[in-house]
Every structure is written in structure tokens, then in C-alpha cells.
C-alpha positions in Angstrom: 81.4 104.2 122.2 84.2 106.5 123.1 86.8 108.0 120.9 89.4 105.4 121.6 87.1 102.7 120.5 86.5 104.6 117.3 90.3 104.8 116.7 90.8 101.2 117.3 88.0 100.3 114.9 89.6 102.7 112.4 93.0 100.8 112.8 91.1 97.5 112.2 89.5 98.8 109.1 92.8 99.9 107.7 94.5 96.4 108.2 91.5 94.9 106.4 91.7 97.0 103.4 95.5 98.1 103.4 97.4 96.1 100.8 97.0 92.7 99.1 98.9 89.7 97.9 98.3 90.8 94.4 101.3 92.4 92.5 98.6 93.6 89.9 96.7 95.9 92.6 99.9 96.9 94.1 100.8 98.4 90.6 97.4 99.8 89.8 97.2 101.5 93.1 100.7 102.8 92.9 99.8 104.4 89.6 96.3 105.8 90.2 97.5 107.6 93.5 100.0 109.8 91.6 98.7 113.2 90.5 100.5 113.3 87.2 98.5 110.2 86.1 95.4 112.4 85.8 96.9 115.3 83.9 95.4 114.2 80.6 91.9 114.3 82.2 92.5 117.6 83.5 93.6 119.0 80.1 90.4 117.5 78.7 88.3 119.1 81.3 89.8 122.4 80.6 89.0 121.9 77.0 85.4 121.3 77.9 84.9 124.4 80.1 86.4 126.8 77.5 84.7 125.2 74.6 81.3 125.6 76.0 82.0 129.1 77.8 83.5 132.6 76.6 87.0 133.4 77.8 85.8 135.6 80.6 83.5 133.0 82.0 86.0 130.2 81.5 88.6 132.0 83.5 85.9 132.6 86.3 85.3 128.9 86.3 89.0 128.0 86.5 89.4 130.4 89.2 86.5 128.9 91.2 88.1 125.3 90.6 91.3 126.7 92.3 89.1 128.1 95.0 87.4 124.8 95.7 90.8 123.0 95.8 92.3 125.6 98.2 89.2 125.7 100.4 89.1 121.9 100.9 92.9 121.6 101.2 93.1 124.4 103.8 90.4 122.7 106.0 92.3 119.4 105.7 95.9 120.6 105.9 95.6 124.0 107.3 93.0 123.5 110.0 92.6 119.6 110.8 96.0 118.0 110.5 97.6 120.6 112.9 94.6 120.6 115.2 94.1 116.8 115.7 97.9 115.8 115.0 97.1 112.3 114.2 99.9 110.2 112.7 99.5 108.6 109.2 99.6 104.9 109.4 103.2 104.6 107.9 104.3 107.6 110.2 103.0 106.1 113.5 105.9 104.7 115.3 103.6 102.4 117.4 101.7 101.1 114.3 103.9 101.6 111.0 105.4 98.3 111.0 101.9 96.5 110.7 101.1 98.4 107.6 101.7 97.0 104.2 103.5 99.5 101.9 104.2 99.4 98.0 107.7 100.2 96.9 108.4 101.8 100.2 105.8 104.5 99.6 105.4 106.7 102.7 104.3 110.0 101.0 102.9 113.0 102.7 103.6 114.7 106.0 103.6 113.3 109.5 99.9 113.8 110.0 97.0 112.5 108.1 93.7 113.5 109.6 92.0 114.5 107.4 93.0 113.4 104.1 93.7 116.3 101.6 93.6 113.9 98.8 90.1 112.9 99.5 89.1 116.5 100.1 90.7 117.8 97.0 89.3 115.3 94.6 85.8 115.1 96.0 85.8 118.9 96.1 86.5 118.9 92.3 84.3 116.1 91.5 81.2 117.7 93.3 81.8 121.0 91.8 82.2 119.7 88.2 79.2 117.4 88.4 76.9 120.4 89.7 78.7 122.5 86.9 77.9 120.4 84.0 74.9 118.4 85.2 75.5 115.1 83.2 74.7 111.8 84.7 77.6 109.9 83.0 80.0 112.7 83.9 78.9 112.6 87.5 79.4 109.0 87.8 82.8 109.2 86.2 83.8 112.1 88.3 83.0 110.5 91.5 84.6 107.2 90.3 87.8 109.3 89.5 87.6 110.6 93.1 86.7 107.3 94.6 89.6 105.1 93.3 92.5 107.2 93.9 91.2 108.0 97.3 90.9 104.3 98.1 94.5 103.9 96.9 95.6 106.0 99.9 94.2 103.3 102.3 95.5 100.6 100.2 98.9 102.2 100.3 98.7 102.5 104.0 99.3 106.3 104.0 95.6 107.1 105.5 93.1 105.6 107.7 89.6 105.0 106.4 88.4 107.7 109.0 90.9 110.1 107.3 89.4 109.4 104.0 85.7 109.4 105.2 86.1 113.0 106.8 88.1 114.2 103.8 85.4 113.3 101.5 82.8 115.2 103.6 85.1 118.3 103.5 85.3 118.0 99.7 81.9 117.6 99.1 80.7 120.3 101.4 83.5 122.6 99.9 82.3 121.7 96.3 78.6 122.6 97.1 79.5 125.9 98.7 81.6 127.0 95.8 79.0 125.9 93.4 76.5 128.2 95.2 79.1 130.9 94.9 79.1 130.4 91.2 75.4 130.4 90.8 75.6 133.8 92.4 78.2 135.1 90.2 76.2 133.8 87.2 73.2 135.5 88.2 75.0 138.7 89.0 77.5 138.9 85.9 76.4 136.7 83.1 73.5 135.7 81.3 73.1 132.6 79.3 70.3 131.0 77.4 69.1 127.6 78.5 69.4 124.8 76.0 66.6 122.3 75.5 68.1 119.6 73.3 69.6 116.2 73.8 72.7 117.7 72.3 73.3 119.8 75.6 73.3 119.0 79.4 70.8 120.9 81.5 73.5 123.6 82.2 74.3 124.0 78.5 77.3 122.0 78.0 77.7 120.2 74.7 77.4 116.4 75.3 79.9 115.4 72.8 82.7 117.5 74.4 81.6 116.3 77.8 82.0 112.5 76.3 85.6 113.5 75.6 86.3 113.9 79.4 84.7 110.6 79.9 86.7 108.8 77.4 90.0 110.4 78.6 89.2 109.0 82.0 88.4 105.6 80.7 91.6 105.6 78.8 93.5 106.7 81.9 92.1 103.7 83.9 93.2 101.5 81.0 96.7 103.0 81.2 96.8 102.6 84.9 95.9 98.8 84.3 98.5 98.2 81.7 101.2 100.1 83.3 100.5 98.8 86.6 101.1 95.2 85.3 104.3 96.2 83.7 105.8 97.6 86.7 104.3 95.5 89.3 107.1 93.2 89.6 109.8 95.8 89.5 108.3 97.6 92.7 109.9 95.0 95.0 113.4 94.7 93.2 
């Protein structure tokens, strides 16, 4: 199978998963794809980090989160997009009119391979999951990364291939920065290991972790309700 066959297959997959006849899903995907929708969850996550660490260590973790996002984003936007110069579906002059769009949403630059959105969200999800080490938190973090990432295909601003390789970029970046965190932890900090159901394996208070999970669930509920409210107005 040559590269052109893979590209054609990617386009067919996009047409299969892009858009729908459902006003509800149009509204929901339009809401979850927006970064500002997830601000409450980001605030809750910061609360957990600083509640379970002293100020110096909390700032270190915050800097590493910024680093993992920067690393994943630069691989996607700084390296791959200018290197491959593959049009986004909604920006491809030969393909754009075959793509279903919602509210004329054609966000992003000209090129889409690989997806920065997928890279950034999966980088954060991977790093936080390794940091906190809680099964429910891991599930919720990857669900948070997956649903908004899928919205990019639904809205027609990325091909599935853009998403897949963006996810790989994010996961590898998250693992790499976590190993850096472990190195820093060993060199600069000492912390007792908690053996208790009240704490995760890495020493995070489970009750505080559950706050992030609750905020994520409430955010999805908000996206469902607000998506239904605005769905009809997207086309008028």
C-alpha cells in the first residue's frame, strides 16, 4: 500500500466520521472542541496539584505541564505541519466542499498534519495520569483527551490520520516529561510514600482527585445541556 492509498483511505474515514444529521451532536461537539469549556477542570487540577505538594514542588509540576504542552505542540506545529504541508480538510481547495461543517467552523491554520489539539491534550492526559496514579483519574483524563480530539474530525478540521499521529506525539511527550519529573524528584525532593486507601500510589489525596473527576463530569453535563440549547441557532 503506497502513501496515496493511505491518504485516500484517510479521506474516506473522514467522510465516514465527519458530521451527522443530529443537531444535538453538532451542538455538543461545537462546545467540547473549545478550549475555554475546560477552564474549570484546569482550575480543579491546579487545586489538586498545589494541595498535595508544597509551593516549590507545585510550581515545578506546573512548569513541567507547560513543558509537555510546548514539546507536543512544537513537534506538531513547529515541525510536522511545515514539513508535510498537508491541508486541513476544511482548507483543502479540492476537498473542502465535501466536508460537513458546523456554524461555518473552519478554525486553525492552513495545514493540519499532525493535530496540535490531539498532541496537547494527550500529552497532558498522559503526564497527569502518570503523576497522580489513580485509575479513575486516568480514565477521565483520557476520556477528556479523546472526546474533544474526536470533535476535530467531527467538525472537519482534521483527518483521522492527523489525530492518530497527534495522539502518538502527545503520549510520547507525556511519558518523556514524566521521566524528567522522576529525575527531578529523585535529585531535589524527598517525599514519604503513603500506604493508605486515602491516597494514590504517588501520594495524592483521593478526595481531592475526585474533585477533578466531578468537575470533568459536570463539564460534560454542561456541554450536553448547552449544546442542546445552541444547536438550532448554529444554522440561523
